[in-house]
C-alpha positions as CSV (number, residue, x, y, z in Angstrom):
1,X,44.6,-1.7,4.2
2,X,47.4,-0.1,2.7
3,X,50.3,0.7,4.9
4,X,50.4,4.7,4.3
5,X,46.6,4.4,5.9
6,X,47.1,2.4,8.9
7,X,47.0,5.5,10.8
8,X,44.8,7.8,8.7
9,X,41.4,5.2,8.6
10,X,39.4,7.9,7.8
11,X,40.5,10.0,5.1
12,X,42.1,7.1,3.5
13,X,38.0,5.1,3.8
14,X,36.7,8.6,2.4
15,X,38.9,8.3,-0.6
16,X,37.4,4.4,-1.3
17,X,33.9,6.2,-1.1
18,X,35.0,9.0,-4.0
19,X,36.0,6.2,-5.9
20,X,32.7,4.4,-5.8
21,X,30.8,6.7,-8.1
22,X,27.3,6.5,-7.6
23,X,27.9,6.3,-4.2
24,X,29.9,9.5,-3.5
25,X,27.3,11.8,-2.8
26,X,27.9,10.9,1.2
27,X,31.1,11.7,0.9
28,X,30.5,15.0,-0.6
29,X,28.6,16.6,2.7
30,X,31.8,15.5,4.9
31,X,30.7,12.0,5.9
32,X,33.2,9.7,6.6
33,X,33.0,6.0,5.4
34,X,33.3,5.0,8.7
35,X,30.0,7.0,9.7
36,X,28.4,5.8,6.7
37,X,29.0,2.0,7.9
38,X,27.4,2.5,11.2
39,X,24.2,4.6,9.6
40,X,20.4,3.7,9.2
41,X,20.5,4.3,5.6
42,X,21.0,1.4,2.2
43,X,24.1,3.0,0.0
44,X,22.3,3.1,-3.6
45,X,19.9,0.7,-4.7
46,X,17.7,-1.7,-2.1
47,X,15.1,-4.2,-2.3
48,X,12.1,-4.0,0.3
49,X,10.0,-7.0,1.2
50,X,7.1,-6.0,4.0
51,X,4.2,-8.2,5.5
52,X,1.7,-6.7,7.7
53,X,-2.2,-6.7,7.7
54,X,-4.6,-4.0,6.3
55,X,-7.6,-2.4,8.7
56,X,-10.2,-2.0,5.5
57,X,-12.6,1.0,4.9
58,X,-15.5,0.6,2.7
59,X,-17.7,3.8,1.9
60,X,-20.0,5.3,-0.4
61,X,-21.6,2.4,-0.8
62,X,-24.9,1.9,-3.5
63,X,-26.6,0.4,-6.0
64,X,-29.9,1.5,-8.6
65,X,-32.0,-1.4,-8.7
66,X,-34.0,-1.6,-11.9
67,X,-36.6,0.0,-11.5
68,X,-36.8,3.6,-13.3
69,X,-38.5,4.6,-10.2
70,X,-36.8,2.5,-7.8
71,X,-34.8,4.7,-5.2
72,X,-30.8,4.9,-5.1
73,X,-30.3,2.3,-2.3
74,X,-27.0,3.0,0.1
75,X,-25.4,0.7,1.8
76,X,-23.3,1.0,5.4
77,X,-20.9,-2.3,4.4
78,X,-18.1,-3.3,6.4
79,X,-15.0,-5.5,5.3
80,X,-12.4,-8.3,7.5
81,X,-9.1,-7.4,8.0
82,X,-6.9,-8.7,5.3
83,X,-2.7,-9.9,4.9
84,X,-0.5,-7.7,3.2
85,X,2.5,-7.8,0.9
86,X,5.2,-5.8,-0.7
87,X,8.3,-6.2,-2.8
88,X,9.7,-3.5,-3.9
89,X,13.2,-1.9,-5.2
90,X,14.2,1.3,-4.9
91,X,17.2,3.9,-4.6
92,X,18.4,5.6,-1.0
93,X,19.7,9.1,-2.1
94,X,21.6,9.1,1.2
95,X,20.7,12.6,1.5
96,X,17.6,12.2,3.7
97,X,15.5,11.0,0.6
98,X,15.2,7.5,-1.3
99,X,12.1,6.5,-3.3
100,X,11.0,3.1,-4.7
101,X,8.6,1.6,-6.6
102,X,6.2,-1.3,-5.1
103,X,4.1,-4.1,-6.2
104,X,1.9,-5.1,-3.6
105,X,-1.4,-7.1,-2.2
106,X,-4.4,-6.7,0.6
107,X,-5.4,-9.8,-0.6
108,X,-9.3,-11.0,-0.9
109,X,-11.6,-9.7,2.0
110,X,-15.2,-10.1,2.3
111,X,-17.5,-7.4,2.2
112,X,-21.2,-7.2,3.4
113,X,-23.7,-5.8,4.9
114,X,-26.8,-3.7,5.1
115,X,-28.6,-0.7,3.6
116,X,-28.5,2.5,5.2
117,X,-30.4,5.5,3.4
118,X,-32.3,5.8,-0.5
119,X,-32.5,9.2,-2.2
120,X,-35.2,9.7,-2.8
121,X,-36.3,8.3,0.8
122,X,-38.4,5.8,0.5
123,X,-39.6,3.5,2.9
124,X,-37.9,0.0,3.6
125,X,-36.7,-2.7,3.9
126,X,-33.8,-2.5,0.7
127,X,-31.5,-4.9,0.0
128,X,-28.6,-6.0,2.3
129,X,-25.4,-6.2,0.0
130,X,-21.9,-9.2,0.7
131,X,-19.6,-9.7,-1.9
132,X,-14.9,-10.3,-1.7
133,X,-12.7,-7.8,-2.8
134,X,-9.0,-8.1,-4.5
135,X,-6.7,-5.2,-4.3
136,X,-3.5,-5.7,-6.2
137,X,-1.2,-1.7,-6.4
138,X,1.4,-0.7,-8.2
139,X,2.7,2.6,-6.5
140,X,6.0,4.9,-7.2
141,X,6.8,5.8,-3.0
142,X,9.0,8.6,-1.7
143,X,10.5,8.7,1.9
144,X,11.7,11.9,3.7
145,X,14.5,11.2,6.6
146,X,14.7,14.2,8.5
147,X,17.1,12.8,11.2
148,X,19.5,11.8,8.0
149,X,19.4,15.3,6.3
150,X,20.4,16.6,9.8
151,X,23.6,14.7,9.2
152,X,22.5,12.3,11.8
153,X,23.6,9.2,10.9
154,X,22.2,6.7,13.7
155,X,21.5,3.4,13.1
156,X,17.6,4.2,14.1
157,X,15.6,6.9,11.3
158,X,12.1,8.1,11.5
159,X,10.7,8.9,8.5
160,X,7.6,10.2,6.3
161,X,6.2,8.4,3.3
162,X,3.7,9.2,0.5
163,X,2.9,7.6,-2.8
164,X,1.2,7.4,-6.4
165,X,0.5,4.6,-8.8
166,X,-2.7,2.8,-9.4
167,X,-4.7,0.0,-7.8
168,X,-6.8,-3.0,-9.5
169,X,-9.5,-3.7,-7.2
170,X,-11.1,-7.2,-8.2
171,X,-14.9,-7.5,-6.7
172,X,-15.9,-11.2,-6.5
173,X,-19.7,-12.2,-7.5
174,X,-22.2,-10.0,-5.4
175,X,-25.8,-10.9,-3.6
176,X,-28.1,-8.3,-2.8
177,X,-30.4,-10.3,-0.3
178,X,-34.0,-8.5,0.1
179,X,-36.7,-10.9,2.2
180,X,-39.6,-8.6,1.2
181,X,-38.7,-9.2,-3.1
182,X,-40.2,-11.6,-5.2
183,X,-37.0,-13.4,-5.6
184,X,-35.3,-12.5,-2.0
185,X,-31.9,-13.5,-3.6
186,X,-29.8,-12.3,-6.4
187,X,-26.3,-13.1,-7.6
188,X,-24.4,-11.4,-9.9
189,X,-21.3,-11.6,-11.6
190,X,-17.8,-9.9,-10.7
191,X,-15.9,-7.3,-12.3
192,X,-12.6,-5.9,-12.2
193,X,-11.5,-2.4,-12.8
194,X,-8.3,0.0,-13.0
195,X,-8.3,2.9,-10.9
196,X,-6.2,6.1,-9.5
197,X,-4.2,5.2,-6.0
198,X,-2.4,7.1,-3.5
199,X,-1.2,6.5,-0.4
200,X,0.6,8.3,2.9
201,X,2.2,7.2,6.3
202,X,4.7,7.5,8.7
203,X,7.3,4.8,9.9
204,X,10.8,3.8,11.2
205,X,13.9,1.5,10.0
206,X,16.0,0.2,12.2
207,X,19.7,-1.1,11.3
208,X,19.6,-4.7,13.0
209,X,22.5,-6.3,11.6
210,X,25.0,-6.9,8.4
211,X,24.9,-9.7,5.8
212,X,28.0,-9.6,3.7
213,X,28.9,-6.2,4.4
214,X,25.6,-4.6,3.4
215,X,23.4,-3.4,6.2
216,X,19.8,-5.0,6.7
217,X,17.0,-2.6,8.2
218,X,14.5,-3.6,9.8
219,X,11.4,-1.3,8.7
220,X,8.3,-0.7,10.2
221,X,5.2,1.7,8.8
222,X,2.1,2.8,9.3
223,X,0.3,3.9,6.6
224,X,-3.2,5.2,5.0
225,X,-4.3,4.0,1.6
226,X,-7.3,5.2,-1.0
227,X,-7.2,2.5,-3.3
228,X,-9.8,4.0,-5.7
229,X,-13.3,2.1,-6.3
230,X,-14.4,-1.1,-6.9
231,X,-17.7,-1.8,-9.1
232,X,-19.7,-5.0,-9.6
233,X,-21.2,-6.5,-12.9
234,X,-24.7,-5.7,-13.6
235,X,-24.9,-9.6,-15.6
236,X,-26.8,-12.2,-13.2
237,X,-25.7,-15.3,-12.6
238,X,-27.8,-18.4,-13.1
239,X,-31.1,-18.9,-11.0
240,X,-31.1,-14.8,-9.9
241,X,-33.4,-14.2,-12.9
242,X,-33.0,-11.9,-16.5
243,X,-33.2,-8.4,-14.4
244,X,-30.3,-6.4,-14.3
245,X,-29.8,-3.6,-11.7
246,X,-29.4,0.4,-13.5
247,X,-26.3,0.4,-11.5
248,X,-24.3,-2.4,-10.2
249,X,-23.1,-2.2,-6.7
250,X,-19.9,0.1,-6.3
251,X,-17.7,1.6,-3.0
252,X,-14.7,3.1,-2.6
253,X,-11.7,1.2,-1.2
254,X,-9.7,2.4,1.8
255,X,-7.9,0.3,4.1
256,X,-4.7,1.7,6.7
257,X,-2.4,-0.4,7.1
258,X,0.6,-1.4,9.2
259,X,3.8,-3.4,8.4
260,X,7.1,-4.5,9.1
261,X,10.0,-5.5,6.4
262,X,13.7,-6.0,5.5
263,X,14.9,-3.4,3.5
264,X,18.7,-4.8,2.0
265,X,20.9,-2.4,-0.1
266,X,22.1,-4.0,-3.3
267,X,25.8,-2.6,-3.0
268,X,28.1,-3.5,-0.4
269,X,29.7,-0.4,1.9
């Protein structure tokens, strides 16, 4: 540190912040570098890695069998919990807001269940369904930390988050089972489709340590994802005959995800 600054630490450090260029937004609202260096923020561009698990919710599941007079059959399907992972690149505006672009995988989950009702109402038994689904997303996310916006630059920062993007839902081969049918089991090919996706959630960040003058943040969140629709193919697999349903099985994919991750700035403080 220069000799003239020895007894004027805060003003001199603030001058250094002004010299940074893109990172000067913090100094403009009267925060000294000492305040910044002890805060729960990430100073401009950052990278974030998350791991966790998702509790899937499969809804609005149905198919239409091949017969013109067959009813539309609805299903009550359940799915396994699956691992979740994401990689994000973002920017902390240091005024309570940050944003990032994330790529995430929801893993492969087994989905299965029996029929629940038909339209029009028709006596059963009707088919059960079993398949697997994997979802990949690309989303733009926005985060809001109210304490940071109020100037409370503490190491703990709760936040709200929301995001929009796209999801690719890939359904594996799917099987319909009905002991009352002349062919009790039929398996059809899988399919992949892209749909709109969105998320909302809450979280909190803790500054746990510094690495090379970069504050490493431990980030935990609970988020709800609507991943759009997954839909199978109508093409039967070998050994399943040649008949095709009027509409293959399809359903909405949603998930509640808990994650823990690390957020590291790309800029030193």
